[in-house]
C-alpha positions in Angstrom: 0.1 -0.3 0.0 1.2 3.4 -0.6 2.1 5.6 2.1 0.2 8.4 0.7 -3.5 7.3 -0.1 -4.0 8.4 -4.0 -7.8 9.1 -3.3 -7.6 10.7 -0.3 -7.0 14.8 0.1 -3.9 16.4 0.4 -2.7 16.4 4.1 -2.2 19.8 5.8 1.6 19.4 5.4 3.8 20.0 8.2 1.4 21.1 10.2 0.0 17.6 10.7 2.2 16.6 13.5 1.2 19.5 15.6 -3.0 19.4 15.0 -2.8 15.9 16.0 -0.8 17.2 19.0 -3.3 19.8 20.2 -6.0 17.1 20.1 -3.9 14.4 22.1 -2.7 16.8 24.6 -6.3 17.2 25.7 -6.2 14.1 27.4 -2.5 14.3 28.6 -3.3 17.3 30.5 -6.4 15.9 32.3 -4.3 13.1 33.5 -0.8 14.7 34.3 -2.1 18.4 35.6 -4.3 16.7 38.2 -1.7 14.4 39.7 -0.3 17.0 42.4 -3.9 18.2 43.0 -5.1 15.1 44.1 -4.8 15.2 47.8 -6.6 18.9 47.9 -9.2 17.3 45.5 -9.5 14.3 47.9 -9.7 16.9 51.2 -12.2 19.2 49.3 -14.4 16.3 48.2 -14.6 14.4 51.7 -12.4 11.1 50.3 -11.3 9.1 53.5 -9.4 6.5 51.6 -6.1 7.5 50.0 -6.1 4.8 47.2 -9.5 6.4 46.3 -8.4 9.7 44.9 -6.7 7.1 42.2 -10.7 7.0 41.0 -10.6 10.7 39.8 -8.1 9.1 37.4 -9.5 6.0 37.0 -13.2 7.3 36.1 -11.7 9.5 33.4 -9.6 6.5 31.9 -13.1 4.7 31.7 -14.7 7.0 30.1 -12.0 7.6 27.6 -11.9 3.4 26.8 -15.7 3.1 26.6 -16.6 6.2 24.5 -14.4 4.9 21.7 -16.4 2.1 20.6 -18.8 3.6 18.7 -17.6 7.1 17.3 -15.2 5.3 14.6 -18.4 3.7 12.9 -20.5 7.0 13.0 -17.3 8.8 11.3 -16.8 6.4 8.9 -20.2 7.3 7.5 -20.3 11.1 8.8 -16.5 11.9 8.0 -14.1 13.2 10.7 -14.1 16.7 11.3 -17.2 17.8 12.4 -17.6 15.0 14.6 -13.8 15.9 16.0 -15.3 19.4 16.6 -18.6 18.2 18.7 -16.2 16.0 20.8 -13.4 18.8 21.7 -16.5 21.2 22.7 -17.5 18.5 25.1 -14.3 18.2 26.6 -14.5 21.6 27.4 -17.7 21.7 28.7 -17.5 18.9 30.7 -14.5 20.4 32.3 -16.3 23.5 33.3 -18.6 21.3 35.1 -15.8 18.9 37.1 -14.4 22.3 38.3 -18.0 23.2 39.7 -18.7 20.0 41.3 -19.1 19.4 45.1 -18.7 15.8 45.7 -17.0 13.1 44.5 -19.9 11.3 43.1 -20.3 14.3 41.0 -16.8 14.6 40.1 -16.5 10.8 38.8 -19.5 11.5 36.7 -18.3 14.6 35.1 -14.8 13.0 35.0 -16.1 9.8 32.9 -18.1 12.4 30.5 -14.8 14.6 30.0 -13.1 11.2 29.2 -15.5 10.2 27.0 -15.1 13.1 25.4 -11.4 12.7 24.9 -11.6 9.1 23.8 -13.6 10.2 20.8 -11.1 12.8 19.6 -8.3 10.0 20.3 -10.2 7.8 17.6 -11.1 10.5 15.1 -7.7 12.2 14.8 -6.1 8.9 14.4 -8.3 8.0 11.8 -7.9 11.2 10.2 -4.0 10.6 9.7 -5.0 6.9 8.5 -7.0 8.5 5.8 -3.5 10.0 4.7 -0.8 7.6 6.0 -0.3 4.1 6.3 2.3 1.7 7.9 5.9 3.2 8.8 4.8 6.5 7.6 2.1 7.0 10.1 4.0 5.6 13.0 6.5 8.6 11.9 3.6 11.4 12.1 2.3 10.0 15.1 6.0 9.5 16.7 6.4 13.3 15.3 3.4 14.7 17.2 4.2 13.0 20.4 7.2 14.5 20.2 5.3 17.8 19.7 2.9 17.3 22.3 5.3 16.3 24.9 5.4 19.7 26.6 2.2 18.5 27.9 3.5 15.9 30.4 7.1 17.9 31.0 5.3 20.6 32.3 1.8 18.7 33.1 2.6 18.5 37.0 4.6 21.8 37.1 1.6 23.4 35.8 -0.7 21.8 38.3 1.6 23.0 41.3 1.5 26.4 39.7 -2.0 26.9 39.7 -2.6 25.3 43.3 0.2 27.8 44.7 -1.9 30.7 43.3 -5.7 29.4 43.2 -7.8 26.4 44.0 -7.7 23.1 42.5 -10.7 24.1 40.5 -8.7 26.5 38.2 -7.3 23.4 37.1 -10.2 22.2 35.2 -11.3 25.5 33.9 -7.4 25.9 32.5 -8.8 22.5 30.5 -11.8 24.4 29.2 -9.2 27.0 28.0 -7.0 24.3 26.3 -10.3 22.8 25.0 -11.7 26.0 23.1 -7.8 26.3 21.8 -7.9 23.1 20.2 -11.4 23.5 18.6 -9.9 26.8 16.8 -6.8 24.9 15.6 -9.1 22.4 14.1 -11.5 24.7 12.7 -8.6 26.8 11.1 -6.2 24.2 10.3 -7.5 20.6 10.1 -9.8 20.3 6.7 -12.2 17.0 6.5 -10.0 13.8 5.6 -12.6 11.5 4.4 -14.1 12.7 0.8 -17.6 11.5 0.7 -16.7 8.7 -2.2 -14.7 6.9 0.4 -17.6 6.9 3.3 -19.2 4.0 3.9 -23.0 3.5 4.6 -24.0 3.4 8.4 -26.1 0.0 8.6 -26.2 -2.9 10.9 -24.4 -4.8 8.3 -21.9 -2.4 7.5 -21.1 -2.5 11.3 -20.9 -6.4 11.3 -18.8 -6.6 8.4 -16.7 -4.0 9.9 -16.1 -5.5 13.2 -15.5 -8.8 11.7 -13.1 -7.6 9.3 -11.0 -6.2 12.6 -11.5 -9.2 14.5 -10.7 -11.5 12.2 -7.3 -9.9 11.1 -4.6 -11.7 13.1 -2.2 -8.4 13.1 -4.8 -6.5 14.6 -5.9 -8.8 17.0 -2.7 -9.5 19.0 -1.4 -6.1 18.6 -4.4 -4.6 19.9 -4.2 -6.7 22.9 -0.4 -6.2 22.9 -1.6 -2.4 23.4 -4.2 -3.4 26.2 -1.1 -4.9 28.5 1.3 -1.7 27.3 -1.9 1.0 28.4 -1.9 -1.2 31.8 1.9 -0.4 32.6 1.2 3.1 31.6 -1.8 3.7 33.8 -0.6 1.7 36.6 2.1 4.5 36.5 -0.2 7.5 36.8 -2.5 5.7 39.3 0.6 5.2 41.4 3.0 7.9 40.9 1.7 10.6 43.6 1.4 7.8 46.2 4.9 6.5 45.6 6.7 10.0 46.4 4.0 10.5 48.9 4.2 7.8 51.0 7.3 5.3 49.7 9.9 8.4 49.3 8.6 11.0 51.3 9.4 13.5 48.6 5.6 14.8 47.2 7.8 18.1 46.0 10.3 16.0 43.4 6.7 14.7 41.6 6.8 17.6 39.0 10.5 17.7 38.7 10.7 13.9 38.2 7.4 13.2 35.9 9.2 16.2 33.5 12.2 14.1 33.4 10.5 11.1 32.8 8.8 12.9 29.7 11.8 14.3 28.6 13.1 11.3 28.0 9.9 9.7 26.6 10.0 13.0 23.7 13.9 11.7 23.0 12.7 7.9 22.4 9.9 9.4 20.3 12.2 11.4 18.0 14.6 8.3 17.8 11.9 6.4 16.8 10.5 8.5 14.4 13.8 8.3 12.3 14.7 4.5 13.0 11.1 3.4 12.1 11.2 3.4 8.5 15.3 2.2 8.2 14.7 -1.0 11.1 11.3 -1.9 9.7 8.0 -1.5 11.9 7.4 -5.3 12.8 11.4 -5.5 14.1 11.0 -2.1 16.1 8.1 -3.4 17.8 9.9 -6.8 18.8 13.3 -5.2 19.8 11.3 -2.6 22.0 8.9 -5.2 23.3 12.1 -7.3 24.5 13.9 -4.6 25.9 11.2 -3.5 27.9 10.3 -6.6 29.1 13.9 -7.2 30.2 14.5 -3.5 31.9 10.4 -4.5 33.9 12.1 -7.6 35.1 15.2 -6.4 36.1 13.5 -3.5 38.2 11.5 -6.3 39.7 14.2 -7.9 41.3 16.1 -4.9 42.3 13.0 -4.3 44.5 12.4 -7.6 46.1 16.2 -7.3 46.9 15.1 -4.2 49.1 18.1 -2.4 47.8 16.3 0.1 45.5 16.7 4.1 46.1 15.2 6.9 44.6 17.3 7.3 42.1 17.7 3.9 40.5 13.7 4.3 40.6 13.5 7.2 38.1 15.8 6.0 36.1 14.0 2.7 35.8 10.8 4.8 35.2 12.3 6.9 32.5 13.5 3.9 30.6 10.5 1.9 31.1 8.1 5.4 29.8 10.2 5.8 26.9 10.0 2.3 25.7 6.3 1.9 26.7 6.0 5.4 24.0 7.5 3.5 21.4 6.0 0.2 21.5 2.2 2.0 21.6 3.3 4.0 18.6 4.5 0.5 16.8 1.5 -1.4 18.1 -1.0 1.2 17.0 0.3 1.2 13.4 0.8 -2.3 12.9 -3.1 -3.2 14.4 -4.4 -0.1 11.7 -2.0 -1.5 9.0 -4.9 -3.9 7.4 -7.5 -1.7 8.4 -8.1 0.2 4.8 -11.4 2.3 4.4 -12.6 1.0 7.9 -9.9 2.8 9.6 -12.3 4.6 12.1 -14.1 1.3 12.6 -10.9 -0.3 13.7 -9.5 2.6 15.4 -12.8 2.2 17.9 -12.5 -1.1 18.1 -9.6 -1.3 18.9 -8.7 1.6 20.9 -12.0 0.9 22.9 -11.0 -2.4 23.6 -7.0 -1.8 24.5 -8.1 0.9 26.9 -10.9 -0.8 28.5 -8.7 -3.7 29.2 -5.7 -1.8 30.1 -7.8 0.7 32.3 -9.1 -2.7 34.5 -5.9 -4.2 34.9 -4.3 -0.3 35.8 -7.0 -0.4 38.7 -6.1 -3.5 39.7 -2.7 -2.6 40.2 -3.5 0.9 41.5 -5.7 -0.4 44.3 -3.0 -3.0 45.5 -0.9 -0.1 46.6 0.1 -0.7 49.7 2.8 2.0 50.5 5.6 0.0 49.1 7.0 -0.6 45.7 6.5 -4.6 45.2 3.0 -4.3 43.7 4.1 -1.8 41.1 6.9 -3.6 40.3 5.4 -6.9 40.2 2.3 -5.5 37.8 4.3 -3.9 35.4 6.5 -7.0 34.9 3.3 -8.9 34.5 2.3 -6.7 31.5 5.3 -6.3 30.1 5.4 -10.3 29.7 2.0 -10.2 28.6 2.8 -7.9 25.8 6.2 -9.6 24.5 3.6 -12.7 24.2 1.1 -10.7 22.2 4.0 -9.4 19.8 5.6 -12.8 19.8 2.6 -14.1 18.3 1.0 -11.4 15.9 4.9 -11.8 14.3 5.7 -15.3 14.4 4.5 -15.8 10.5 6.6 -13.0 9.6 10.3 -14.7 10.9 10.4 -15.4 7.4 9.7 -12.5 5.2 11.7 -9.5 4.8 10.8 -6.7 7.6 8.5 -4.2 6.6 
């Protein structure tokens, strides 16, 4: 398949990664900036159990996962741009509702809805990129976008800490609304419709069943979607546990923002390296190498934690390496899962995104709720998730061993 689809409209040039980044940042900000505010939110909303504060994050993730199931199918029939604008507008509105929440139940409901809007934006922007590119070129664009929006996780906790220093935690959610409005304007002026009417699929029960069958019966799609579930689980477990790890294990909650920023900077470097290497090494081979390396590092961390000699510097170094490799794996897995989907790109993105995110969030919630004031439950969980991802990658690529790398 050609990297650029002949029947698709011209891509918006070099601005495409920036457009993708502006949308992807909405989800990243909604998680990262909230982390330093969890104690204040818990106190304001009368949360009595420390682990329950994690639900402010996990409720967003559940909404993010579930909403992806249907929006792609609808956009295959109606197009991307209008639905994307509606989802971004909904994100801004639910952000304002979260700022006004007075109890935990309302907060969790609104965060779920905010996450649902974020999930729709993910499917739609991924489908827009897939309308224009495929394979290694898609992975390259997504890696460039990851590098562009890395400013969000680098500055996220620091931004949250800064807001808390001058105002209430409620202003964090007001800021989210502002970012949503800005992204809305960027889409309005910079992103054209990427799915021409001639390429749209009729919205019907038959087309839905055919689309689902096409996604689920494709071996590569199935195994790499499952691999994404394990990688998302490891990534989300990190987000859920990080604030409590610094608060209860290291007794240095003040280091949360700078350490998170350092880890995010390493992820940015990894994304830039991936963008350069993936077209040379091959997408399939890159996924095998990075997944094996990630599993080895996670196992080494678990062994070190179990021996009881794990220090703060070692923890930071391991999280940077694990997070960078996780980001590369996610990019490769996503491109490989989408590679054979063609005109059903959004249907595939919906099913793959919703399934992998929902499974990953469930696994990550289990890992987060197992936190007992030590690093051992976290280290065990992410090692198991890495092994699961490695197994799926092996199953997806074993038939490729005799072929040239892609």
